[in-house]
N, C-alpha and C positions, 0 to 999 in steps of 0.2 A: 423530538430530540434531534431531528435532522437539521443540519445547517443549510440555509437556502443556497441553491445552486445559481450561479449567474446565468442569465439567459444566453443560449447559444445563437449567434446570428445565423440565420438560414443561409445556406449556400445552395444555389440552384442545382437541382439534380441534372445530370446529363440526360439529354433526350433519348429515350429508348427508341430504337428503330422499328419500323414496321415488321410484323412477323414474317416471316418469309423463309524424343530421343534421350536418350540417357544424358543426365546432367553431369558435367565434370565439376570437380570441386572448385578449382581456381586456376584455369590454364592461362598461360601467356601474359602473366603480370609483367614479365621482362619486356615483352613486345609492346605492351601499352606504355611502359616507361620510355622506350626508345621513340615511340610515336610522339609522346608528350614533349620530349626534348627537341625533336624535329620541329614540332609546331611552335614551341616557344622561341626557337631560333628564327623562325620565319615571321613571327608576330601572331599572337594567338587568335586574333579576329580576322586575319587575312582571308582564310578560306570561306568563312561564313559570310563575309561582307562582299564577296565577289558577285556581281549581278547576274552573270550568265551561269545557269545550271543545266545539266543534261540528265536525262533519265537513265537509270540502270536498275531495272526491276529485279533482276536476279540477286544483285548484291544487297539491295534494300530489303528484300524478303529474308535473306540470310541473316542480316543484322537484326532485323525485327524479330525473327524467330528466336534468335539467341537471347534477345532482351526479354521476350515474353516468357521464355523458359527459365529465366534467371541465370543463364550461363554468361560467362565473360568471353566475348568473341575477340580476345586480344590479338590473335594473328590477323583476323579480318580488319580490325581497326588499324593496325600498323601498316598493313598492305595498302589500305585505301588512303590513309594520310600521306604515305610516301608517294603513291601514284598521283594524288591530287596536287602535291607540291611541284610535280613535273608537268603534268598534262592539264591541270585545272580541275575544279570541283564538279561533282555530279550531285544528284539528289541524295544518293547514298552517303556522300561525303558529309552532308549535314547531320545525318543520324550518327555516323561514326564519330564525328567531332563532339556531338552532344554526349555520347556514351564515354568518350575519352575524358571530357570535362568532369563527368561524375566520378570516374576512377581517380582522376587527379585530385579531386576534392577529398576523396576518401583516403587515398594512399600516398599521394606524391606531394602533399602540402601545396596543392594547386592554388588555394586561397583566392585572391582577387583576380588573378589571371583566369582561373577556371570559371569563376562567376561571369567574367566579361565574355568569355567564349560561349558559355551556355546562354547568356542573354542575347548575344548576337545571333546564335542559331535559332533561338525561339522567335526572335523578331523576323527572321527570314522565313520561318516555318508558317507564318500567318499569310504569306503571299498565296493568292488563290490558284496560281499556276503550279504549286508544288504537289498537288494531288494527295495521294495516300501517305506520303512520307511526312506531311505536315502534322498529322495527328500523332504519329509515333514520336516525332521530335518534341512536341509539346507535352506528351505523356511522360517522356523521359525527363524533361525539364522539371515537371511538377513532382514526380515521385522520387527522383534521384538527386536533384540539385536543390530546388526550393525547400523541400522538406528538411534538408540539412541546415539551411541558412536563414530562411525567411519565416515570418509568422505563418503558421500552418494554414490559416485561412487562405492566404495567397496561393498556396499549393493546391488547395481544394478547388479554388476558382479556376485555376489553369487546367487542372485535371478534368473538370467539367467541360471546359472548352475543347480539350483534346477528344473527349468522348463524343461530343457533338460532331466534330469533324469526321470521326471514324464511325458515325452512326450507321452508315450503310455497309459496313464491312463485318459480316458475321464472324470472320476469323479472329478478330481482335475484340469483339463485343464483350465476351465473357471476361476476358482479362481486364478490360477497362472497368467493368462493373466491380470486380474484386478490388482493384486498386482504389477506385473512387470511394467505395464503402469503407475501405481500410483507412484512408485519409480522413474521412468524415468521422469515423469512430474515434480516432485520436483527437479530433476537434471537439468531441463531446456531443455529437449529434444524438437525438433521441433514437431509441431502438426501433420505434415504429417507422421512422423515416428510412433507416437503413434497410429494414426488412421489406418495406413497400417497393423501394427501387430495385433491390436484388431480385425480388420475385417478378417484377415487371420485365426486367431484362431477361431472366431465365425463360419466361414464357415467349419472349420474342425470338429466341434462338431456335432455328429450325431443328426438328428432331433428326437424329442421325448419330454418327460416330461419337463415341465417348472420348472426346479430346481431354487432355489434361487441364486446359483452361476451363472447360465446362465442368470438370470434376471439382476444380477449385470453387467455382461459383455455387455448385450444388452443396458443397461442404459449408460454404458461407451461409447459404439460405437455411440449411438444416440447423446450424448453430444458432442463427437468429431466431428461428422458429422455436427451438427448444427453450431458449431464454425467455421468449415472449409467452410461451405456454400454449402454442398452437397444437391442436390435436392431430393435425395431418402432417406427415413427413414427406418430403419429395423423394422421388425415385432416384437413387444414387447409381450412376453408371459405374461399371467395373473398369478399372484402369490397372494395367499391369504394374506391379510395384516398381519395376525399373523405369517406368515412364512417369511416375509420380514426381511432380515438381515441388519446389519449396513450399509454395502456398498450399498445396494438398496436405503435406505433412504438418504444416502449421495448424490447419483446421483440425486434423486428427489429434494433435497435441492439446489444443484448447478444449475440444469436446471430451477427450478422455479425462483431462484434469477435472473439469466441471462435474463429471459423473463419478469421480472418485476412483477411476481405473488407473492406478498409478503405474502398473506395469506397461499398459498400452501407451500411456503418456511418455514413459521413459523411452520406449522403442521409437515412437514418433520423433521425439527430441533427438535421438541419435541419428535417425535418418535425415532429419532436417539439417543437422550440423554438417553433414557432408556436402550440402548444396549451397552453403553461404558463400557469396562472392561480393566484391565491391559493387555489383549491380543489383544486390538484393535491396528492394525499396525499404526505406525506414518504416513505412506504415506496416510492413510485415516483420522487419528485423526487430523492432522494439517489442512487440508482443511475443516474439520468439524468445527474446532474452528474459522477459518478465515471467512467462509461463515456464521457461526453463528453470528459473530460480524457484518458483512455487513447486514445481515437480520434484526437483532435487532436494528441497527442504523436507519433503515427505519421505525421502529415501536416505535421510541422514544416517550415517554409520556404514553405508555400503561403500566398498572400495571405489575411490575416485570421485564419489559424489560431491564431497566437500570442495575439492579443487575445481570441479566444473561449476559448482554453484558460485564460487568466488569469481570465476572468469565471467559468467553472465552478469553478476552484480557489478563488476568493474566496468564492463562494457556499458551498462546503463548509467553508471556514474560519469563515464566519459561523455556520453550523449547529454547528460544533464548539465554538464559544464558549458556546452556550446548551444544547447537548446533547452533551457530550464522549463519553459512553458510546455514543451512537448514531452520531456522525459523526466522532469524533476520528481513528480509524484511516483513514477515507476521506480526510480532509483531509491527513494525512501522506503517504498513497499518492499523492494528487494532486500534492503538492509534489515528491515523488520523481520522478514522471513529467515534471513541468515542468523539473526539473534534469537529466533524463536525458542531454541533449546535453552537459552539462558534464563528463561522465566519471565517474571513480571516486568523487567526492564524493557522488554521488547514491546510492551503495550504502548509506551510513549512513542516509539517509532511508528507503530501502526496508526496511532492518533495523528501524528505529524503527516504521514502519507495521505490519510483520509482528508485532513484539512486542506493540504495543498492541492489534492486532486479536485476537491469541491470548489476551491477558489479558481481553478483553471477550467471548471465546467466538465471535468472528466468523471462523470458520475459512476461509471462502471469500475474505474480504478478505486474510487472511494469505497464502493460497495465491497470490493475484494479486500480492502484494508480492514474495514469494520468486521467482515467475516473472519479474517485471520485473527483479529483481536478477540472475537467471541470464542473461536475454537481454542485459543490459548487459555482463556479464562476457564473454559470447560475442563481442560487438562489439568490446570493448576488448582481447580476447586474454588475459584474466586466467586462465591455465590452472590456476593453483593454487586459485583460489577457485571456479571454475566448477562442478566436480563437487559441492561442498558445497551451493551454492545450488540447483542442479537437484534434488539429493536432498531438500532441505527443501521445495521446491515440490511434488514428486511425493508425498512423505509426507503433506503437509498436505492436498492434494487427496484422497488416498486415505483419510485419516482422516475427512474430511467425507462420504465416500461417492461422490465424483466419479471413479469408475473409468474412465469414458469419456474424461474429460479427461486422465487419466494416460496412457492408451493413445495419445491424440493427441500429447501432448508427447513421449513416448518415441519415437514414430515420427518426429516433426519433428526432435528433437535428434540422433537417430541418423543423420539424413540430411545432417548438416553435412559439407561437403567435407573430405576427409582431408589434403589437401595445400594448402600456402600458397606463393605466389610469393615471390621474395626481398624485395620491398617489404613484403608482408604479414608476413613473418618479422621484419623490422626493427621494424615498428610493434608487432607482438605482443610482442616481447621488451621493448621500451621501456615500453609501456603495462603489461605484466604486472609488471615490477619496480616501477615507480613506483606503479602502482595498488594492488598488494597491500601495499606498504609504507604507502600512504596509509590502507588499511583498518586495518592494524596499529596506527598511531599515532592514529587518529581518537578512540578512547576515551581515550587519554592526554591529548589536547588538550582533550577535553570537561571534564576535571577543573578545570584553571585557569579555563576559561570559566564553568563553573558557580559557582566561587568569586567570580569578578568580579561576576556578577549578584547574588549574596548580599551582597557588600560594598557594591555600589552601592545596593541597597535599604536597607541599614543607614545609609549616609550620608544618604540622603533623609530617613529617619526622624529622625536627629539634627538635621538642619537645619530640619525642619518643626515642631519643638517650639516651644512658646510662648517659651522661652528657648533658642535653638539651642545645642547642645553642639558647638562648633567643634572642640574637641580630639579628640573621638571621631570626628567626621566626617573630620578630616584623617587620623586613623589608618586609617579605612576606605579613604580614597583611596590611602594608602601601600600597603595590601594589594592594592588594584586594580592599582597599578603593578607590584608584585612578581609578581602572577599573570600580567599581560600580558607581562612579560619572560620568564616561564617558558614560556608558550605560544609566544612568538616564537622562543625558543631551539629548541624542538622543530621548528617549521616551517622555520626557517633551516637546520637541520641536514640537511634533505632537499631543500631548494630547489635545490641544485646538481644533484641527480639529476633532479628534475622538469623543470628548465629546461635541463639539460645544460650548466650553468655549470661552470667549472673543469675542462673536458674536456681541455685541454692539459696536458702534463706539468708537474709542480711538485714541489718538495721538501716532504715532510711526515713527521710522526711516524707510523709504521705502527701502533703500538699505540693511538695516539689515534684514528685512523680506524676501527680495528677496534672499539674500545670504544664509539664513537658508535653503530655499527650494533647492537652487543649491547644497548645501552640502549634504542634505539628498538624493538627486537623483544621486549624483556623482557616488556612487558605482554601481547603476543600469546601468549607462551609460558606465562605464568601462567594465561590463560584456557584454554589447551589442556592444562593440568596437566603442563607440560614443565619439568624442572629444567635450568637453564643454568649450566654451570661454565666460567669463563674462566681460562686459564693463559697470560697474556701475558708473554713473557720478553724483549721487545725494547724496553724503555722508552727507551733512548738511541739506538735505531737510526732514522736518517732514510733514506727512500727517495725516489727521483725517478721518478714515474710519474703516470698520470692517477688522482687520488684518487677521482673519481666512478666511474670504470670499475672500479677495484679493489673499491670498496664494492659495486658492482652484482653482481660475481661472488660476493662474500661473502653478499649478501642472497639470491641465487638458491640457494646451497648451504644456507643456514639454513632458508629457506622449504621447500625440498624435504625437509629432515630433519624439520621440524615435521609436514609432511603424512605422511611415512612412519611417524611415531610414533602417528598417529591410531588405528591398528588394534591397538596394544599395550595389553593389559589385565592381563597376568600379572606385570608388574614395573614399577618406577618408570620413567617416561619421562625420558630423560636425553640432553643434548647437551653435548659438551665442545668448546670453541672455544679453539684454541691458536695462539700465534705463537712461532717459534723460529728459531735460526740453522740453515741447511742446508749450511754449509760456507763456504769463503772466497768472499765476494762474493755469497752467496745467502741469501735469507730464505724461510721456509716458513709457510704458514697451513694449519691442519688443522681440519676440521669432522667430528666423530665422533658418531654416534648409536647407540643400542642398540635400533633397530627391527628389522624382519624381514630387513633386508639386501637385497642385489641378487644375483640369480642369475648364475652365471659367464657364461652366454651373453649376458645383458643387459649385463654389465659391459664386454663387448667393443664394444657398440654404443650405449651411452647418450649418448655425445658426438656421435653422428652426427645430422645435420640431419633433422628430422621423425620421429625415432624416439623413442617414449615408452613407458614401462612403465605409465603411468596410463591409465585408461579414457577420459578426456576430455582428455589432455594434448596440447599442440601439438608437442612435441618440438623446441622452439627454445631453451629456457632454457639447457641445458647446452652445446649447440652454440655459442651466442653467448658463453657464459662461456669456452669453450676458445679462440674467436677472439680474445677480449680478452687472455687470458693469453699466447697465442702472439704477439700484436702487441707485447707488452711483453718478448718474448724469454724467456718462462718456459714452464712445462708444468703440466698438471693431470692427475691420475689418481685412480682409485677402486680401493680394495682392501678386502677384508673386515675388519671390526672384530671383535675377540674379547671376549667369547664371542658377542655378537650385534651386528648392525647393519652399517653401512658407514662407511668412512673416506675422505674426500676430501682430497687433498693438493694445494696450490697452491704451486709453487716459483717465485719471482721473483728476477731478478738485481738487485743493488744497483749502479746505474750512476751515473756522474757526470753533471752537468748538460750538459757539453760533448758527451758521447758519446750523449746521449739525444735522440731525435727523437720528436715526437708520434706516436702510433699511426696507422698508415696508414688513410686513409679507406676504402680498399678492403676492410679487414678489420673496420672498426667497424660492427657491426650493432647496437650497443646503443642 
């Protein structure tokens, strides 16, 4: 059931070398703005293009330390830019200008000027006489500038080059590895590649002080190992909380969320929030926003969580607008998590996020989306859809190489309680029928909605012309009205089930009610490669019953038949839906499929409450259907179909209005 992932083009890993302060939230933004205005006035590429550069190790180290720690060295940047305009540039000027370009791109609408400055700095950084500052400049260009504007593969290549330049500098080695694996993670690299490189670099770092950069790398290795299912965990150095950098807290956030420790994830999220600056690399900033949404979605209802969730989701949306291949799937997943409390409609958002992530090669994001869809189905009791979403989540994690995550999910999902109390049965049956039907018609509704958007755009174009073409604009508006009516008809046809309207007995045409359900499920059958044949023989027959409940029984039987046919591959998948007279005062509905059929022992029990032949079934759908049919004075049975499959027969009496009472509430579990 997994969609094929496009191959990820390999990016060379940086060469691993031979073995051998408190962060401020956002200081000196005003200083950076003044420096940017000075540099723009002098010409943005003037400093970087100057051929003569002098060394200033102290300033270079100070700037690089601030960059490595994720702090914004605004005062240092302003001072160095101002000094360089008077006395000429130094090595440190190149790094200060690169950091300033990143800040301008993020906050000052630097745009083309910031990109020109960053490109010129990167070109100068490749000179062999620049020494240590060259790697730092290229690293800043890759993680702060290119990641915001260029295809992510370009950023990964440049980051790899920066790591090779810095290969002999243990002080920056750990941070380089964290950033490179972060960029490659967003590119969709296999988990084995990321783990292999992170472990190789960690082993190459000389033992000794527990630096914050080493702590970040250790956290990254531990996370990758847990996902991959390694039985050995690395030794984690202890770092004082006030020395923890943004990347450290990000690792804690991700690990806590994956292990279901929501309280720890919330604490890590709050700590990381205090350390975000314009110099936070996108390869860390985007996962921070994504896991922030996922964490806060679990805390829905707590004071302030909804507002914070919206802030993270909007940040991802802003990123998706300027870098859709990088953040588009994350933004969709964030929207799905925000809508999760709304019920089945969030499933379409999860599906969209997974599809976009897989098309971009971001398997781990797709796996998170399928996992979210599966968990939502479990909460809503959507027994028919639940196994499929779980299988997609497990297959996608497994394809990425996260076998440890697969084992964790299998263990967690198999631990779901096997029994439901009566109230849970009622909710599960109602949510299952309405929710699965909502999934089935979602794609059908999307067609008229998409047409509405196209016609609206056309109408705007005709009206914005120098001489507006009102005739064509009016025609487009007529098309919008027609599409709106089409979508409304689809929604109204299931609103009775969703809101339990029309639950009281009424007189209606049986074939008309059956035909409505066949039409609603036809799109789902087409996607499942199932042929539906209808043989409705009661065109003139009126029945007096609860239309919504009769339709619910029919939906349950059809959805079960569709699911049973999923394993059939040696013959065309076929369902026959019939209505016929069953004798004086009786009508009969038949649902016949040519699937694998139902074993004789199971046929005796499938209508029992909590009995299911499906691995993850709740066992309430058919029992509720039998309760509805009995409440109407009818019967339901299952017999073998020849030569393959199962045949369900629903026999209902045709009763007069006077003799009909609404179905007893004591039997109504729908």
